[in-house]
C-alpha positions in Angstrom: 18.7 -87.1 23.2 19.3 -89.4 26.1 15.7 -90.6 25.8 16.1 -91.7 22.1 16.8 -95.2 21.2 19.7 -96.1 18.9 17.3 -96.9 16.1 15.6 -93.5 16.4 19.0 -91.7 16.3 20.1 -93.8 13.3 16.8 -92.9 11.5 17.3 -89.1 12.2 20.8 -89.3 10.9 19.7 -91.0 7.7 17.0 -88.5 7.2 19.5 -85.6 7.6 21.8 -87.4 5.1 18.9 -87.8 2.7 18.0 -84.1 3.0 21.6 -82.9 2.5 22.2 -85.2 -0.5 18.9 -84.0 -1.9 20.0 -80.4 -1.7 23.3 -81.1 -3.4 21.6 -83.1 -6.2 19.0 -80.4 -6.7 21.7 -77.7 -6.9 23.7 -79.7 -9.4 20.6 -80.6 -11.4 19.6 -77.0 -11.8 23.2 -76.0 -12.7 23.4 -78.7 -15.4 19.7 -78.3 -16.5 19.0 -81.9 -15.7 16.4 -83.7 -13.5 17.0 -86.2 -10.7 14.2 -88.4 -9.5 13.4 -89.0 -5.8 14.4 -92.6 -6.4 17.8 -91.6 -7.5 18.3 -89.4 -4.4 17.1 -92.3 -2.3 19.5 -94.8 -3.9 22.4 -92.3 -3.6 21.5 -91.9 0.1 21.5 -95.6 0.6 24.9 -96.0 -1.1 26.5 -93.2 1.0 24.9 -94.6 4.2 26.5 -98.0 3.3 29.9 -96.5 2.7 29.7 -94.6 6.0 29.0 -97.9 7.7 31.9 -99.6 6.0 34.2 -96.7 6.9 33.1 -96.8 10.6 34.0 -100.5 10.7 37.4 -99.8 9.3 38.0 -96.9 11.8 37.0 -99.2 14.7 39.7 -101.7 13.8 
């Protein structure tokens, strides 16, 4: 991991977040007999990513 740039690490983390959120949304969708689009999962991932960033700024203070 020492060879990876900060941007590569950030992209890998965001991809892992997208995958995890997708699994949770899929499980809930199946349980509730609903559908969720990939766009919804992407938007939810962006929102969670943004909130994580805001939280990290708060923690650094």
